[in-house]
C-alpha positions, 0 to 999 in steps of 0.5 A: 464499518469493518473493512478487514477482518483477520481470524487467527491468521498465520504465515509460515515459511519453511527452512528445511524442517524448521518452521518460521512464523512470520505471522503468528495467530493474529486477529485483527479488525480494521475499519473503513477510513482508518490511518494505521501505522504498522511498526516493530523491530526488523523481522517482526513481521510488518511487511508480511502483514501488509502483503497479506492484507494487500493480497500480495501473499496468501496466509498459511492458515486462518481467515482473512475477510475483505468487506465480509468476503473470504479472500481464500476463495478468490482466484489469482486473477480475482485477486489481481483485479481487486488489488488493481481496483480497490487498492494502491501500493507505495513501496520504499524503492519506488518500482518506477519503469526507468525508461517511462516518463512519470505520466507513463508510469502513473498510467500503468494501472489504467493500462492493466485494467484495460488490457487484462479486464476488457474495456476500460479507459481509452489511452486519451482517458488514461492519460488524463486520469494520470495527469490529474494524479500528478497534479494531486501530488504537485508534479504536473510540471514534471510529467514528461521527465524520466525517473532519473531526472527526478529527485527521490522525493519526486520519484516517490510522489510519482509512485504515490500518483500511480498508486491513487490513479484508480481512486483506491479505497485502501492505500498501503505503504511500505516504508514510504519515507525510507529512501528520503530526506526529511523534507521529502519524507514530511511531504510524502506523509502530508500527501497521506494525511490529505488522502486520509482526510478525503476518506481513503484508508491508509495502512503504513509500515514504518520503523520510525516512531515519529512517523508512526505517531502521525497515524490514528492507530499504531499496531506493534508487532513482535516475532509475528504477533500483535503485542500492542494495538494503540489508538491515538488519544 
């Protein structure tokens, strides 16, 4: 089943009178349950594409349909609600709250749902879900630690727990192993593979060919255009 459909999508940034195409006339279908690596040289548009797919940015032109619904008709609040309920995000720099414990960091999407959309889980239920997510990533014994008391790999696993606490159907990751040593990077990739095996669609930006080879489909960008779309043999 088609999850995402991009039709002649472009993203243009302007510098004075100059137009810079971060994404240029890109058409692409992504199916439910895929594990995709987006690769390419620095400045090729990898992160921009990820941000467009994750509704963190809007295209300059073209169409993006998510489950057959055109995303350009969504309000900012609808886009934010859809991200929170349907998507999870993992970034290279973790983006954890420095003064919040691991479990409090993981609770944040649930707190957002309760305060911005009304209803939602109470604080006890939020904590239970956050603890369950930390168990999944193997950090239940670190739930009361602050980020500065955790290693880089542990902080990234907290970020993954936060990304999956709402049981998203799509997990986006932007260079998720970029700040990690090789052992921690392998652990993070193993977590992604486990989530994918459970039905989560995983879309990951990486500059590392060995990491990209772990995905089942590889999209290679060059100057904002799709230059290769390769499925694993």
